[in-house]
C-alpha positions as CSV (number, residue, x, y, z in Angstrom):
1,M,0.0,0.0,0.0
2,P,1.6,3.3,-1.0
3,I,2.4,5.9,1.7
4,H,1.1,9.4,1.1
5,D,3.0,12.6,1.4
6,E,0.9,14.6,3.9
7,A,1.4,17.9,2.1
8,D,0.0,16.3,-1.1
9,L,-2.9,14.9,0.8
10,V,-3.7,18.3,2.3
11,D,-3.8,19.8,-1.2
12,R,-6.2,17.1,-2.4
13,V,-8.5,17.5,0.5
14,R,-8.4,21.3,0.2
15,A,-9.4,21.0,-3.4
16,G,-12.2,18.6,-2.5
17,L,-13.6,20.9,0.2
18,R,-13.6,24.0,-1.8
19,D,-16.5,25.6,-3.6
20,G,-15.4,28.2,-6.0
21,G,-12.1,28.5,-4.2
22,T,-13.6,29.5,-0.9
23,P,-14.1,27.0,2.0
24,I,-17.7,26.6,3.0
25,R,-18.1,27.4,6.7
26,V,-21.5,27.0,8.5
27,A,-22.4,26.3,12.1
28,A,-24.0,23.0,11.2
29,P,-24.2,20.8,8.1
30,A,-27.2,21.5,5.8
31,R,-29.2,18.2,5.6
32,S,-30.7,19.1,2.2
33,A,-27.5,20.5,0.7
34,P,-27.1,20.2,-3.1
35,A,-24.5,17.8,-4.4
36,G,-21.0,18.9,-3.6
37,P,-18.6,18.8,-0.7
38,P,-20.1,18.7,2.8
39,A,-20.5,21.8,4.9
40,V,-17.3,22.3,6.9
41,R,-17.6,22.7,10.7
42,R,-13.9,23.1,11.1
43,P,-11.2,24.9,9.0
44,L,-8.7,22.5,7.4
45,D,-6.0,23.1,10.0
46,G,-8.5,22.2,12.7
47,V,-9.5,19.0,10.8
48,L,-5.9,18.0,10.5
49,S,-5.1,18.5,14.1
50,A,-8.3,16.8,15.2
51,R,-7.8,13.6,13.3
52,Q,-6.9,10.5,15.1
53,A,-7.2,6.8,14.4
54,V,-10.3,5.7,16.3
55,R,-11.1,2.0,16.6
56,S,-13.8,2.1,19.3
57,Y,-17.1,3.6,18.4
58,R,-20.5,4.3,20.0
59,P,-23.3,2.3,18.3
60,D,-25.1,5.4,17.2
61,P,-25.8,5.3,13.4
62,V,-24.3,8.0,11.2
63,P,-27.1,9.9,9.3
64,G,-27.5,8.9,5.7
65,D,-27.2,12.5,4.6
66,D,-23.7,12.7,6.3
67,L,-22.6,9.5,4.6
68,A,-23.8,10.8,1.2
69,A,-21.9,14.1,1.9
70,L,-18.7,12.1,2.7
71,L,-18.9,10.2,-0.6
72,R,-19.5,13.5,-2.5
73,S,-16.5,15.1,-0.8
74,A,-14.3,12.1,-1.6
75,R,-15.4,12.0,-5.2
76,S,-14.8,15.7,-5.5
77,A,-11.3,15.4,-4.1
78,D,-10.5,12.4,-6.3
79,A,-11.7,14.2,-9.4
80,A,-9.6,17.3,-8.6
81,A,-6.5,15.2,-7.9
82,W,-6.8,12.8,-10.9
83,S,-8.5,14.8,-13.7
84,A,-5.6,14.4,-16.0
85,A,-4.0,11.1,-14.9
86,G,-4.8,7.4,-15.1
87,P,-7.1,5.5,-17.5
88,P,-9.9,7.6,-18.9
89,G,-13.1,7.0,-17.0
90,W,-11.5,5.0,-14.2
91,A,-12.5,6.0,-10.7
92,P,-12.8,4.3,-7.3
93,A,-16.0,2.6,-6.5
94,A,-17.2,3.0,-2.9
95,R,-20.1,2.1,-0.7
96,F,-20.9,2.3,3.1
97,V,-21.7,-0.8,5.0
98,T,-24.3,0.1,7.7
99,A,-26.8,-1.6,10.0
100,D,-29.0,-2.2,6.9
101,D,-26.5,-4.6,5.4
102,P,-26.3,-8.4,6.0
103,P,-25.2,-9.2,9.6
104,D,-22.5,-11.7,8.4
105,L,-20.9,-9.0,6.3
106,R,-21.0,-6.5,9.2
107,S,-19.7,-9.0,11.8
108,T,-16.8,-10.0,9.5
109,L,-15.8,-6.4,8.9
110,F,-16.2,-5.7,12.7
111,R,-13.6,-8.5,13.4
112,Q,-11.2,-7.4,10.6
113,Y,-11.4,-3.6,11.1
114,A,-13.5,-2.1,13.9
115,A,-17.2,-2.2,15.0
116,A,-18.2,1.1,13.5
117,P,-21.7,2.1,12.6
118,A,-20.5,2.9,9.0
119,I,-17.7,1.2,7.2
120,L,-16.6,2.5,3.8
121,L,-15.3,-0.1,1.3
122,V,-13.4,1.5,-1.5
123,G,-12.5,-0.6,-4.5
124,G,-12.0,-0.3,-8.2
125,D,-11.9,-2.1,-11.5
126,V,-8.2,-3.3,-11.2
127,A,-8.4,-5.3,-14.4
128,A,-9.4,-2.2,-16.4
129,A,-6.6,-0.2,-14.8
130,V,-4.0,-2.9,-15.5
131,D,-5.3,-3.2,-19.1
132,A,-4.9,0.5,-19.6
133,M,-1.6,1.0,-17.8
134,G,0.1,-2.3,-17.4
135,L,1.5,-3.1,-14.0
136,A,1.4,0.6,-13.1
137,G,-2.4,0.3,-13.3
138,Y,-2.5,-1.7,-10.1
139,R,-0.4,0.9,-8.3
140,H,-2.7,3.6,-9.7
141,A,-5.8,1.8,-8.4
142,L,-4.2,1.5,-4.9
143,L,-3.2,5.1,-4.8
144,R,-6.6,6.4,-6.0
145,A,-8.5,4.1,-3.6
146,S,-6.4,5.2,-0.6
147,G,-6.6,8.9,-1.6
148,F,-10.4,8.5,-1.9
149,G,-10.5,6.9,1.6
150,Y,-8.4,9.5,3.2
151,A,-10.5,12.3,1.7
152,A,-13.7,10.6,3.1
153,W,-12.0,10.3,6.5
154,L,-10.9,13.9,6.6
155,A,-14.4,15.0,5.5
156,A,-15.9,13.0,8.4
157,V,-13.6,14.7,10.8
158,A,-14.7,18.1,9.4
159,L,-18.3,17.0,10.2
160,G,-17.4,16.2,13.8
161,L,-17.2,12.4,13.3
162,D,-14.3,10.1,14.0
163,G,-12.7,7.4,11.9
164,C,-9.8,5.2,11.0
165,V,-8.2,4.1,7.7
166,F,-7.1,0.5,6.8
167,G,-5.0,-0.5,3.8
168,R,-5.5,-4.2,4.5
169,A,-7.9,-6.0,2.0
170,S,-10.5,-8.5,3.1
171,A,-11.8,-11.5,1.2
172,R,-15.4,-10.9,2.5
173,A,-15.2,-7.2,1.6
174,N,-13.8,-8.2,-1.8
175,A,-16.8,-10.4,-2.4
176,A,-19.2,-7.6,-1.5
177,V,-17.4,-5.1,-3.8
178,R,-17.5,-7.6,-6.7
179,E,-21.2,-8.1,-6.0
180,W,-22.0,-4.4,-5.9
181,F,-19.8,-3.1,-8.7
182,G,-19.0,-6.1,-11.0
183,G,-16.7,-9.1,-11.3
184,T,-13.5,-7.3,-12.1
185,H,-13.7,-4.8,-9.2
186,R,-11.6,-5.5,-6.1
187,H,-11.6,-4.2,-2.5
188,L,-8.6,-2.0,-2.0
189,F,-9.1,0.3,1.1
190,T,-11.4,0.6,4.1
191,V,-12.5,3.5,6.3
192,T,-14.4,3.1,9.6
193,I,-16.6,6.1,10.5
194,G,-18.7,6.9,13.6
195,A,-18.5,8.7,17.0
196,A,-15.7,7.6,19.3
197,R,-16.5,6.0,22.6
């Protein structure tokens, strides 16, 4: 799993959290906000200093609007960082696992990662990336998936949530990603999200 230069990650997240070049600052997230990055409760420096790897969560569910906002923010950061690189049309595929998902999937992910109310599985079409770029395609897929995951984690911190990132893949998560997105997609990265105990 590639290690990220923190300065590069900060630039990517900044790009994903900007709207017209100006950070959005509101007292509370708008629940019916239009598509785009989530409302920011903290400035970026506050987000970076507040982040910590949390592996013990309260069971309180994360609102669906917040999860959707995290995905929008991560997609925005990914698009800003990779607009001119990689295979055309290639992007990470991501979905949250929540209490609405099968108990066997959740319990397996709880054992392998953390018992979080929301677990983001990030994957991608590795075969398409390798077909387009050779062996560099696999590295590209890993880098994009991890950047996507980190952007979602930092957006969660900006919303007052906690989380932790995991580069370790899971066979059960891999099966879920293939089922959701297609047979050539693979699980590449995981982020747990919730409120710390």
